[in-house]
C-alpha positions in Angstrom: 111.0 -289.6 -15.8 114.4 -290.4 -14.0 116.1 -290.9 -17.3 115.4 -287.2 -18.2 116.5 -285.8 -15.1 120.3 -285.5 -16.2 118.8 -283.7 -19.6 116.4 -281.4 -17.4 119.4 -280.5 -15.0 122.0 -279.6 -17.5 119.2 -277.4 -19.6 118.1 -275.7 -16.5 121.5 -274.5 -15.4 123.0 -273.9 -19.2 120.4 -271.8 -20.7 121.0 -268.7 -18.4 124.7 -268.6 -19.4 124.0 -269.0 -23.3 121.0 -266.3 -23.1 123.1 -263.7 -21.2 123.4 -260.5 -22.8 127.1 -259.5 -24.4 128.5 -256.3 -24.0 127.7 -253.4 -26.1 130.5 -250.5 -27.1 128.8 -247.0 -25.2 129.9 -243.6 -26.4 131.7 -241.6 -23.7 130.4 -238.3 -23.5 132.6 -235.6 -24.5 131.9 -231.9 -24.5 131.9 -230.0 -27.7 133.3 -232.8 -29.8 132.8 -231.3 -33.5 134.1 -227.9 -32.3 131.0 -226.0 -32.8 131.0 -223.4 -30.2 133.8 -221.0 -28.6 133.8 -218.6 -25.7 134.3 -215.7 -28.1 132.3 -214.6 -31.0 133.5 -215.7 -34.7 135.6 -213.3 -36.9 134.8 -212.9 -40.7 138.2 -213.8 -42.4 137.4 -213.4 -46.2 139.5 -215.8 -47.9 139.2 -218.5 -45.7 135.8 -218.1 -43.6 134.8 -217.6 -40.5 136.9 -218.0 -37.0 136.8 -217.7 -33.1 139.7 -218.0 -30.9 139.1 -220.4 -27.7 137.1 -223.9 -27.7 134.2 -224.2 -25.4 135.0 -227.3 -23.2 138.6 -227.5 -24.0 141.8 -226.3 -22.1 145.0 -225.0 -23.7 148.3 -224.9 -22.9 151.2 -223.7 -25.3 152.5 -220.6 -27.2 150.3 -220.3 -29.9 146.8 -219.7 -30.3 143.4 -222.0 -30.8 140.1 -222.3 -31.4 136.9 -223.0 -33.9 137.0 -222.5 -37.5 134.4 -222.9 -40.3 136.6 -222.9 -43.7 135.6 -222.3 -46.9 136.4 -223.7 -50.3 139.7 -222.1 -50.4 140.9 -224.3 -47.4 139.4 -227.4 -48.1 137.7 -229.1 -51.2 135.3 -231.4 -48.9 132.7 -230.2 -46.5 134.0 -230.8 -42.7 133.5 -234.2 -41.5 130.9 -233.2 -38.7 128.7 -229.9 -38.6 129.9 -226.5 -39.8 133.1 -226.0 -37.6 136.4 -227.4 -36.9 139.1 -227.0 -34.1 142.4 -225.8 -34.8 145.9 -225.3 -33.0 148.1 -222.8 -34.7 151.1 -220.1 -34.5 153.4 -222.5 -32.3 153.7 -225.5 -30.0 150.3 -226.3 -27.7 148.0 -228.6 -26.9 144.3 -228.8 -26.0 143.0 -231.0 -23.2 139.5 -232.2 -21.9 138.9 -234.4 -19.0 136.0 -236.6 -19.3 133.2 -237.4 -16.6 134.1 -241.4 -17.0 136.5 -243.7 -15.2 138.9 -246.0 -16.5 137.4 -249.9 -15.6 139.0 -253.0 -16.0 138.4 -255.5 -18.9 137.7 -252.2 -21.1 138.2 -251.6 -24.6 138.4 -248.0 -25.7 138.3 -246.6 -29.0 139.0 -243.2 -29.9 138.2 -241.6 -33.5 139.3 -238.4 -34.6 139.5 -236.4 -38.1 142.3 -234.8 -39.0 142.8 -232.3 -41.7 145.3 -230.8 -43.7 144.0 -227.5 -45.3 145.5 -226.2 -48.5 149.0 -224.3 -48.6 149.7 -224.7 -45.0 152.2 -227.4 -44.4 151.4 -230.6 -42.6 152.5 -230.3 -38.8 153.8 -233.2 -36.4 151.2 -233.9 -33.8 149.9 -236.5 -31.3 146.6 -237.4 -30.3 146.5 -239.0 -26.7 143.7 -241.2 -24.8 144.6 -240.7 -20.9 143.7 -242.1 -17.7 144.4 -239.3 -15.0 148.3 -238.5 -16.1 148.9 -242.0 -17.8 148.9 -242.0 -21.4 146.9 -245.3 -22.4 147.1 -244.8 -26.5 148.5 -242.1 -28.9 149.4 -241.5 -32.6 150.0 -239.0 -35.0 150.8 -241.3 -37.9 147.5 -240.0 -40.0 148.0 -236.8 -42.4 145.7 -236.7 -45.4 146.8 -234.7 -48.5 145.9 -231.0 -48.8 142.5 -230.2 -48.8 141.4 -233.3 -47.2 140.5 -235.3 -43.8 141.3 -238.6 -42.6 140.1 -240.3 -39.7 142.6 -241.2 -37.0 141.5 -244.4 -34.4 143.2 -245.6 -31.4 142.2 -248.8 -29.6 142.9 -249.7 -25.9 142.7 -252.8 -24.0 143.1 -252.1 -20.3 145.8 -254.3 -18.7 146.2 -255.2 -14.9 148.4 -252.6 -13.8 146.1 -249.8 -15.2 145.3 -246.9 -13.3 141.8 -247.7 -12.7 139.3 -245.4 -11.3 141.3 -242.5 -12.9 139.5 -240.1 -15.1 139.8 -240.6 -18.9 141.2 -237.6 -21.1 141.6 -236.4 -24.5 145.0 -234.4 -25.5 145.8 -233.1 -28.8 149.3 -232.0 -29.3 150.8 -229.6 -32.0 154.6 -230.4 -32.0 155.6 -228.0 -35.0 156.5 -224.5 -34.7 154.9 -224.0 -38.0 151.7 -225.3 -39.8 148.5 -225.4 -38.6 146.7 -228.4 -37.2 143.0 -229.0 -37.9 140.8 -231.9 -36.1 137.2 -232.9 -36.1 134.3 -235.2 -34.8 135.8 -236.6 -31.8 134.5 -239.8 -30.2 135.3 -242.3 -27.8 133.3 -245.9 -27.1 133.5 -247.8 -23.9 133.3 -251.7 -24.2 133.3 -253.2 -20.7 132.5 -256.9 -20.6 133.2 -259.1 -17.3 133.5 -262.3 -19.4 137.0 -262.3 -19.5 137.1 -263.5 -16.1 134.2 -266.0 -15.0 133.3 -265.4 -11.8 133.0 -268.7 -9.3 129.0 -268.6 -9.4 129.3 -268.8 -13.4 131.5 -271.7 -13.4 129.5 -273.6 -10.9 126.4 -273.2 -12.9 128.6 -274.1 -16.0 129.9 -277.2 -14.4 126.5 -278.4 -12.9 125.2 -278.4 -16.6 128.0 -280.2 -18.1 127.6 -282.8 -15.8 123.5 -283.2 -16.1 124.3 -283.2 -20.0 127.1 -286.0 -19.7 124.8 -287.8 -17.1 122.2 -287.9 -19.6 124.5 -288.8 -22.7 125.9 -291.8 -20.7 122.5 -293.2 -20.1 121.6 -293.3 -23.6 124.5 -295.2 -24.6 124.4 -297.8 -22.2 121.0 -298.9 -23.1 
């Protein structure tokens, strides 16, 4: 019985560690992420589709206009990525912003996804998509611009650092830098993958050490026979 004690001790302490669940990427809730609603009613534009000024859940700052739009085949040769409407910023420099009901936590990987559209005959404007924590820009990009009539996906991934503003509300900002052209976007998602495995807790290290000592003792006894 004693010769098996080391094996039993090792297995007893290692099984909880080996069976511990891994972290899962969880979606962060975004209000009106596919731009289906506006505080104003839709207006029929026969050549391009229906549109409405303003975007529910999003604030605007700038000199132009913004809103939701249901484009027709004159604007895009494909269906919009999600739902029937997309968001737009037009008529001058401006940005939309939403503060999320989710704070930045340590040991977190954030993944932001936005579909960017380029409508026919309207130009490819300069823009930036930003992931923020409070006033701090964690990650940003404006590198994706599809050919006319199509949408392409832009992805931002951010792994937290020690000096990040933890506890600050996350936010999303989309900026149109050009005085010309129209920026179209749709289907915004944000996932949050938090894990404590990056920095083992003292209790975890103790359990691991005891388990390894037990297994080592069992192996030594076997070779001494």
